[in-house]
Structures are given as C-alpha cells and as structure tokens.
C-alpha positions as CSV (number, residue, x, y, z in Angstrom):
1,M,-63.1,28.7,191.9
2,A,-60.5,29.3,193.9
3,T,-56.7,27.9,193.5
4,K,-54.3,27.1,196.4
5,S,-50.3,28.0,196.0
6,N,-47.8,28.2,198.8
7,K,-44.8,30.4,198.4
8,S,-42.2,28.0,197.5
9,S,-44.6,27.0,194.2
10,V,-45.1,30.5,193.2
11,F,-41.4,31.6,194.0
12,L,-40.4,28.4,191.3
13,S,-43.0,29.5,189.0
14,L,-41.7,33.1,188.9
15,T,-38.0,31.6,188.7
16,A,-38.6,29.2,185.7
17,D,-40.9,31.8,183.8
18,G,-37.9,34.3,184.2
19,E,-35.5,31.4,182.8
20,V,-37.7,30.4,179.8
21,S,-38.1,34.4,179.3
22,V,-34.3,34.2,179.3
23,L,-33.7,31.1,177.0
24,K,-36.4,32.1,174.6
25,E,-34.6,35.8,173.7
26,L,-31.2,33.6,173.4
27,S,-33.2,31.4,171.3
28,E,-34.3,33.9,169.0
29,A,-30.7,35.6,169.1
30,S,-29.2,32.2,168.0
31,D,-30.9,32.4,164.8
32,I,-28.2,35.2,163.8
33,D,-26.1,31.9,164.9
34,C,-23.4,32.7,167.1
35,L,-20.6,30.2,166.5
36,F,-19.0,30.4,169.9
37,T,-22.5,29.7,171.6
38,T,-24.7,26.1,171.9
39,R,-27.8,26.9,169.9
40,I,-30.9,27.0,171.5
41,Y,-33.9,25.9,169.2
42,D,-36.6,26.2,171.8
43,C,-37.4,25.9,175.3
44,F,-40.9,25.8,177.3
45,L,-42.2,25.3,180.8
46,T,-43.9,22.0,181.7
47,E,-45.5,21.3,185.1
48,H,-42.3,20.4,186.7
49,N,-39.5,21.7,184.2
50,V,-38.1,23.8,181.7
51,V,-37.4,22.4,178.6
52,M,-34.4,23.1,176.3
53,I,-34.2,22.1,172.8
54,L,-30.0,22.7,171.9
55,E,-27.5,22.1,169.7
56,F,-26.2,18.6,170.2
57,C,-22.0,18.9,170.5
58,P,-20.9,15.7,169.9
59,D,-17.2,15.8,170.9
60,G,-18.1,16.4,174.5
61,N,-17.1,19.0,177.3
62,L,-13.8,20.7,178.0
63,E,-13.9,18.7,181.7
64,D,-14.4,15.7,179.6
65,I,-11.3,16.8,177.5
66,V,-8.8,17.2,180.6
67,N,-9.7,14.3,182.5
68,K,-8.8,12.3,179.2
69,R,-5.6,14.0,178.3
70,G,-4.7,15.7,181.3
71,P,-3.6,19.6,181.2
72,I,-4.3,21.5,178.2
73,S,-1.6,23.5,176.1
74,E,-1.4,27.1,176.6
75,P,-1.6,27.7,172.7
76,E,-4.9,25.6,172.8
77,A,-6.0,27.7,176.2
78,L,-5.4,31.0,174.3
79,E,-8.0,29.6,171.5
80,I,-10.4,28.4,174.3
81,A,-10.1,31.7,176.2
82,Y,-10.8,33.4,172.6
83,Q,-13.6,31.4,171.7
84,L,-15.4,32.1,175.0
85,A,-14.7,35.7,174.8
86,R,-16.5,36.0,171.7
87,G,-19.6,34.0,173.0
88,L,-19.6,36.0,176.2
89,Q,-19.6,39.1,174.2
90,F,-22.6,37.8,172.0
91,I,-24.7,36.9,174.9
92,S,-23.2,40.4,176.8
93,K,-24.9,42.2,173.9
94,R,-28.3,41.0,174.5
95,K,-27.8,42.0,178.1
96,V,-27.5,38.2,179.3
97,V,-25.4,37.0,182.1
98,H,-24.2,33.6,182.0
99,R,-23.7,32.8,186.1
100,D,-22.1,29.0,185.7
101,I,-19.0,29.3,183.5
102,K,-17.3,26.0,183.9
103,P,-15.4,23.3,181.9
104,D,-18.6,21.1,182.1
105,N,-20.3,23.9,180.3
106,I,-17.9,24.7,177.6
107,F,-18.9,22.0,175.0
108,I,-16.7,20.9,171.8
109,K,-17.5,20.5,168.2
110,K,-15.1,19.4,165.9
111,D,-15.2,20.6,162.4
112,A,-12.6,18.6,159.6
113,N,-10.0,21.9,159.8
114,F,-10.7,23.3,163.6
115,T,-12.4,22.7,167.1
116,I,-14.9,24.8,168.0
117,Y,-15.6,25.8,171.6
118,K,-19.2,26.6,172.6
119,L,-20.3,28.2,175.8
120,G,-23.7,26.5,177.0
121,D,-25.8,25.0,179.7
122,F,-27.9,28.6,180.2
123,G,-29.7,27.1,183.3
124,F,-28.6,30.0,185.6
125,A,-28.9,32.8,182.9
126,V,-30.4,36.0,183.7
127,K,-30.8,39.7,182.4
128,K,-28.6,42.1,183.7
129,Q,-29.6,43.7,186.7
130,L,-27.9,45.9,189.3
131,N,-28.3,43.7,192.5
132,Q,-28.2,40.2,191.6
133,D,-28.3,36.8,193.8
134,I,-25.0,35.1,193.8
135,V,-25.3,31.6,192.2
136,G,-23.3,29.1,190.5
137,T,-21.1,26.2,190.9
138,P,-18.8,27.0,194.4
139,I,-15.9,25.8,193.5
140,F,-15.7,27.7,190.1
141,M,-17.1,31.3,191.3
142,S,-14.2,34.0,191.8
143,P,-14.0,35.4,195.4
C-alpha cells in the first residue's frame, strides 16, 4: 500500500517530532523539579497538534502584571531576572534553548511567603546546535 505525502506535511511531522522529543526530555528533567520553570507533566503528538500537559500557574504571567500595575520596581525586576536566570540554567544544562522568552511566557505562582516567576511555553524550544534558524516573537528578539 502506498502513502502520499507532500513536503510541507513531512516537514511539519519532523518538526513536531523534534518538538515532542525536546518536551519529553524537559518533562523527564522536570521530575528533578526546577522551581523556576513550568513543570511539563506529559506531551504527545496527535494527528494535527502537539499536546502538552503543564503545571497550572493560577496567578497569570508577567505581561498581565505589567498591564495591570504598570512598570515593575527595580528590586522586583532583579528578583525576576534572578529566578529566570536559574530557570535558564536548568534548561541550558540539558542543552535546550527556549527561543521565545517574553513577558507572556513568564508565569507566576504565588506562595504564602513569596512569588515565583517561572519560565514556560517551550513550544519553540530545541536542542542546542551550531547553526540554528532564527525564531521567536519579533518584538522581543535581540537585534
């Protein structure tokens, strides 16, 4: 029995398989439980989608906070930067590049005593390579 496929569906399948592979690796690593990345409980590929089961962060994201309150204070910005650096360190040790860091992808989880800022949305994440494509949200990309 012969099957038909076109280049775009093959590319989509290969891209999605690569995405699921990276997400699975982060899922296994998140069992170590990095406080500063959203936990990935599972991910799988359906016929048309990559499905991720993620940690619930009920307090929104950094973009929501900035839109509601306006600019954040310098001490708070330093705390956010520190926590994100720890999250980036965690994924970097696993040779993963996020490729879409922006306020929308920084999730918030408040505890009784403090606020945790978590790096999330690993939809563009890939394994580190020497030659990589340029991807991300243009307004947040470095020059």
